[in-house]
C-alpha positions as CSV (number, residue, x, y, z in Angstrom):
1,M,394.8,-105.5,68.6
2,E,393.0,-107.2,65.4
3,Y,391.6,-103.7,64.3
4,G,394.8,-101.7,65.5
5,G,395.5,-100.1,62.2
6,V,392.0,-99.1,61.3
7,L,391.1,-98.2,64.7
8,L,394.1,-95.7,65.4
9,L,393.1,-94.0,62.0
10,F,390.4,-92.1,64.2
11,D,392.7,-89.7,66.1
12,G,391.9,-86.1,67.0
13,D,392.9,-84.8,63.5
14,N,390.7,-87.5,61.6
15,P,387.6,-88.4,63.6
16,S,385.3,-89.5,60.5
17,W,386.1,-92.1,58.0
18,T,384.4,-93.6,54.8
19,E,385.4,-96.9,52.9
20,E,387.0,-95.2,50.3
21,L,389.1,-93.0,52.8
22,V,390.1,-96.2,54.5
23,G,391.5,-97.7,51.6
24,M,393.4,-94.4,50.6
25,A,394.9,-94.5,53.8
26,G,396.3,-98.1,53.1
27,E,393.9,-99.9,55.6
28,D,391.2,-102.5,55.1
29,P,387.7,-100.8,54.9
30,G,386.2,-104.5,55.1
31,L,386.8,-104.2,58.9
32,L,384.7,-101.3,59.2
33,G,381.7,-103.2,59.2
34,A,382.9,-105.8,62.1
35,M,383.9,-102.8,64.1
36,V,380.3,-101.7,64.1
37,A,379.4,-104.9,65.1
38,D,381.7,-104.7,67.9
39,G,380.1,-101.6,69.2
40,L,383.7,-100.0,68.2
41,L,382.4,-97.8,65.6
42,R,378.8,-96.1,64.7
43,D,378.2,-95.7,61.1
44,E,375.9,-93.0,59.8
45,G,375.1,-93.1,56.4
46,G,378.5,-94.4,55.2
47,V,380.3,-92.3,57.8
48,F,382.1,-94.0,60.5
49,S,383.4,-92.4,63.9
50,L,384.2,-94.2,67.2
51,T,381.6,-95.1,70.1
52,D,382.4,-94.3,73.6
53,A,383.6,-98.0,73.3
54,G,385.6,-97.5,70.5
55,R,387.6,-94.4,72.0
56,E,388.4,-96.4,75.1
57,A,389.9,-99.2,72.7
58,F,391.8,-96.5,71.0
59,R,393.4,-95.3,73.9
60,E,394.6,-98.6,75.1
61,E,395.8,-99.6,71.4
62,A,397.6,-96.1,71.3
63,A,399.3,-96.8,74.7
64,A,400.2,-100.0,73.7
65,C,402.3,-98.6,70.4
66,F,403.7,-96.1,72.6
67,L,401.6,-93.1,70.2
68,P,400.7,-89.9,71.8
69,A,397.5,-90.0,70.3
70,S,394.0,-89.1,71.3
71,P,390.8,-90.6,70.0
72,G,388.7,-88.1,67.7
73,T,385.6,-86.3,68.2
74,P,383.2,-85.6,65.1
75,G,382.6,-82.2,64.2
76,A,380.9,-81.5,61.2
77,A,381.2,-84.8,59.2
78,G,381.8,-82.8,55.6
79,G,384.4,-80.9,57.1
80,D,386.1,-83.6,58.9
81,L,386.1,-85.7,55.8
82,F,387.3,-82.7,53.5
83,R,390.3,-82.4,55.3
84,T,391.4,-85.9,55.7
85,R,390.4,-86.3,52.0
86,L,392.7,-83.4,51.1
87,R,395.5,-84.5,53.5
88,L,395.6,-87.9,52.1
89,L,395.6,-86.9,48.6
90,I,398.6,-84.1,49.1
91,D,400.4,-87.0,50.9
92,R,399.7,-89.9,48.1
93,K,400.5,-87.4,45.0
94,H,404.2,-86.4,46.0
95,V,407.3,-88.1,47.5
96,Q,409.2,-85.5,49.2
97,R,412.1,-88.0,48.8
98,W,414.7,-86.0,51.0
99,G,412.3,-84.5,53.3
100,L,409.4,-84.5,55.4
101,K,405.5,-83.9,54.9
102,E,403.6,-82.5,58.0
103,F,399.9,-81.6,58.4
104,A,398.0,-79.5,60.8
105,P,394.2,-79.7,60.4
106,R,392.5,-76.6,61.6
107,A,395.5,-74.7,62.4
108,R,394.4,-71.2,63.8
109,F,396.3,-68.1,63.7
110,L,395.9,-64.8,65.7
111,V,394.9,-61.8,64.0
112,P,393.2,-58.4,64.9
113,P,389.3,-58.7,65.2
114,L,388.7,-56.6,62.0
115,R,385.2,-56.5,60.2
116,E,385.2,-57.3,56.4
117,C,384.8,-53.6,55.7
118,E,388.2,-52.6,57.6
119,I,390.4,-55.1,55.7
120,Y,389.6,-54.1,52.1
121,R,387.6,-51.7,49.8
122,L,386.5,-52.3,46.3
123,A,386.0,-49.0,45.1
124,P,387.0,-49.0,41.9
125,G,389.8,-51.4,42.1
126,L,391.1,-53.5,45.2
127,E,392.6,-51.8,47.9
128,W,394.0,-53.5,51.3
129,V,392.8,-50.9,54.3
130,W,393.4,-53.2,57.2
131,P,397.1,-51.2,57.3
132,S,395.2,-48.3,58.4
133,A,393.2,-49.9,61.4
134,P,394.2,-48.4,64.6
135,V,395.1,-51.5,65.9
136,C,397.5,-52.5,62.9
137,V,398.7,-49.1,63.1
138,R,399.6,-49.6,67.0
139,M,401.1,-53.0,66.0
140,R,403.2,-51.5,63.6
141,E,404.4,-48.9,66.2
142,Y,405.2,-51.3,69.0
143,W,406.8,-54.0,66.7
144,P,408.3,-51.8,64.1
145,I,410.8,-54.4,62.9
146,T,410.7,-57.1,60.5
147,G,413.0,-59.2,58.2
148,L,416.3,-59.8,58.7
149,A,416.8,-56.8,60.8
150,A,414.7,-58.8,63.3
151,R,416.9,-61.2,64.0
152,N,419.3,-58.8,65.8
153,A,416.5,-58.1,68.2
154,P,415.8,-60.3,71.3
155,P,412.8,-62.9,70.1
156,P,409.5,-62.3,71.4
157,E,408.7,-63.9,74.9
158,P,406.3,-66.9,75.1
159,G,403.0,-65.6,74.7
160,A,403.7,-62.1,73.6
161,A,401.2,-61.8,70.9
162,E,398.4,-62.6,73.1
163,G,399.9,-60.4,76.0
164,W,399.9,-57.5,73.4
165,F,396.3,-57.7,72.7
166,E,395.7,-58.1,76.3
167,T,397.3,-54.8,77.2
168,L,395.3,-53.2,74.5
169,G,392.2,-54.7,75.9
170,V,391.4,-56.0,72.7
171,A,390.1,-59.7,72.2
172,P,391.8,-61.2,69.3
173,S,390.4,-63.2,66.1
174,Y,391.6,-66.1,64.7
175,F,392.3,-67.1,60.9
176,E,391.5,-70.9,60.8
177,V,392.9,-72.9,57.7
178,D,391.3,-76.5,57.0
179,L,394.8,-77.9,56.5
180,L,398.1,-76.4,57.0
181,H,401.0,-78.1,55.3
182,L,404.3,-78.2,56.0
183,S,407.0,-79.0,53.4
184,R,410.6,-79.8,55.4
185,Y,413.3,-80.1,52.5
186,D,416.6,-81.4,53.9
187,F,415.3,-81.2,57.1
188,Q,418.1,-82.9,58.6
189,S,420.1,-79.6,58.1
190,Y,417.6,-78.1,60.7
191,A,417.5,-80.6,63.1
192,G,419.6,-78.9,65.6
193,I,417.6,-75.5,65.3
194,P,415.0,-75.4,68.7
195,R,411.6,-74.5,67.8
196,S,410.2,-71.2,69.0
197,P,407.6,-71.7,71.9
198,N,405.5,-68.9,70.1
199,D,405.4,-71.4,66.9
200,P,403.3,-74.4,67.9
201,W,402.6,-75.0,64.4
202,G,406.4,-75.7,63.3
203,L,406.7,-72.8,60.7
204,L,410.2,-72.2,61.1
205,N,412.3,-73.4,58.5
206,A,409.5,-74.7,56.5
207,D,407.9,-74.0,53.3
208,R,403.9,-73.6,54.1
209,F,400.5,-74.1,52.3
210,F,397.7,-72.8,53.9
211,C,394.7,-74.6,52.6
212,V,391.0,-73.2,52.8
213,R,387.8,-75.0,51.8
214,A,386.3,-72.4,48.9
215,A,382.9,-72.9,47.1
216,A,382.4,-69.5,46.4
217,S,381.0,-68.3,43.0
218,G,379.5,-64.6,41.8
219,A,379.7,-61.3,43.7
220,D,379.3,-62.8,46.9
221,G,382.0,-65.2,46.1
222,V,384.5,-62.7,45.1
223,R,383.9,-61.0,48.5
224,E,384.3,-64.1,50.6
225,L,387.6,-64.8,48.8
226,L,388.8,-61.3,49.5
227,A,387.8,-61.4,53.0
228,T,389.8,-64.9,53.4
229,T,393.0,-63.3,51.4
230,G,392.7,-60.3,53.8
231,R,392.7,-62.6,56.9
232,F,395.4,-64.5,55.6
233,Q,397.6,-61.0,55.3
234,L,396.6,-60.2,58.8
235,A,398.1,-63.5,60.0
236,L,400.9,-63.1,58.0
237,E,401.5,-59.8,59.6
238,V,401.4,-60.9,63.3
239,L,403.4,-63.9,62.4
240,R,406.1,-61.8,60.8
241,R,406.1,-58.9,63.9
242,M,404.9,-60.9,67.0
243,V,405.6,-64.8,66.6
244,L,408.8,-65.6,64.2
245,P,410.2,-62.2,63.3
246,G,413.0,-62.5,61.0
247,Y,412.0,-66.2,60.0
248,M,408.8,-66.2,58.0
249,D,409.9,-65.3,54.6
250,L,413.6,-66.7,55.1
251,D,414.6,-69.7,57.0
252,S,417.4,-69.9,59.6
253,F,420.2,-70.6,56.5
254,D,418.6,-67.7,54.7
255,Q,417.0,-69.6,52.3
256,G,413.5,-68.1,50.8
257,C,410.4,-69.9,52.6
258,V,407.1,-70.2,50.7
259,N,403.7,-68.8,52.1
260,W,400.9,-69.8,49.8
261,L,397.2,-69.3,50.5
262,V,395.7,-72.3,48.6
263,F,391.7,-72.4,48.4
264,V,390.4,-75.7,47.7
265,C,387.5,-76.6,45.9
266,D,385.8,-80.1,45.5
267,R,385.5,-79.5,41.6
268,E,387.8,-78.3,38.6
269,E,384.8,-75.8,37.3
270,E,384.9,-74.8,41.2
271,A,388.6,-74.0,41.3
272,A,388.5,-72.6,37.4
273,E,385.8,-69.9,38.7
274,C,387.6,-69.1,41.8
275,E,390.8,-68.3,39.7
276,S,388.5,-66.3,37.5
277,L,387.4,-64.5,40.7
278,L,390.5,-63.7,41.9
279,S,392.9,-63.2,38.9
280,P,391.7,-59.9,37.5
281,F,393.0,-58.2,40.9
282,G,396.7,-59.6,39.7
283,V,399.5,-58.2,41.8
284,D,397.2,-56.2,44.0
285,L,396.1,-59.5,45.7
286,V,399.3,-59.6,47.3
287,R,400.4,-56.0,47.4
288,G,401.5,-55.1,50.9
289,S,402.0,-58.8,52.1
290,A,404.5,-60.0,49.6
291,P,406.3,-62.5,49.5
292,M,403.0,-64.6,49.4
293,E,400.9,-66.4,46.5
294,V,397.0,-67.2,45.7
295,W,396.3,-70.3,44.1
296,A,393.0,-72.3,43.6
297,L,393.0,-76.2,43.7
298,S,390.6,-79.0,43.2
299,L,390.3,-82.3,44.9
300,E,389.0,-83.5,41.4
301,A,392.5,-82.5,39.8
302,L,394.6,-83.9,42.7
303,E,392.4,-87.2,42.5
304,G,393.2,-87.2,38.9
305,F,396.8,-86.5,38.6
306,Q,398.8,-89.7,37.5
307,G,401.8,-90.9,39.1
308,R,403.4,-89.0,42.0
309,A,405.2,-85.9,41.8
310,E,408.8,-85.4,43.3
311,T,407.9,-82.4,45.5
312,I,404.7,-80.6,46.7
313,H,406.4,-77.8,44.3
314,D,406.1,-80.0,41.6
315,L,402.8,-81.2,42.4
316,L,400.7,-77.8,42.7
317,P,401.8,-75.9,39.5
318,A,400.9,-79.3,37.9
319,V,397.2,-79.4,39.4
320,G,396.6,-75.8,40.8
321,R,395.4,-72.6,39.1
322,P,397.9,-69.5,40.4
323,A,395.8,-66.6,41.1
324,A,398.4,-64.3,42.5
325,R,402.2,-64.8,42.6
326,T,404.7,-62.6,44.2
327,P,406.6,-60.6,41.4
């Protein structure tokens, strides 16, 4: 099809595009106007998405290319565009010469349904109180083994985490990130290791960067950032005990795995403020859930980075701002 390359950009993970983003993806943005004229796209103030005819054309093109892709349905345009821009920038700004780069927009992770006051306390310093919540106490009693010792026990059955919450009569909540980036280095060494049925994201044997959009400032901003950090800790707790016990902090060959929470802002001044709000807490920010790290990053800094870093581990320290690192 004449529009094949551009048409296939509008998949389930990237339902909305602008001319700029299409150009960043290496396709011709000049085709967008013709696709609107042909009834395949709608143009809403420079934000393009598929029409019903476009969705059908997408399915036909994907089938012709033997791609297991589905057409995208736009959500909040600002969120869709943010996630696509972030993915393109991270991808374009580092090479990952001997590895794989994977991205999962809007990845969701099971967490206990705690209110903000049940997650942390500020009086006078930062205290994480979620470990004393009854559901977390019961989780630790029922799933007591983590780390390397957990590898000696049978792995959790498929759906074990969901089933456990159901037996408690508790409806779980979810920690959702805007973009999950998985970095796989020397991936061929791990090619023969099967994925866990409890791991739809492919966290096993990867470094993980959990990217969440942030535009917080002032006292309300601190609370929002801490609540998100606490929910990330809860997600790690569930993953370490009920999903991938023994493999969240070490890979199958006992090499360390990275779990970074990355607050992503539009402008660099916002990222600087995010760092300034979080960094005074120091190691208290990760206490009880280490190894993990908390960073602030801006799209502006990513866009301004000249050249391409070798790996994501080279890129983020060059453009990001560490708020808390594991000692």
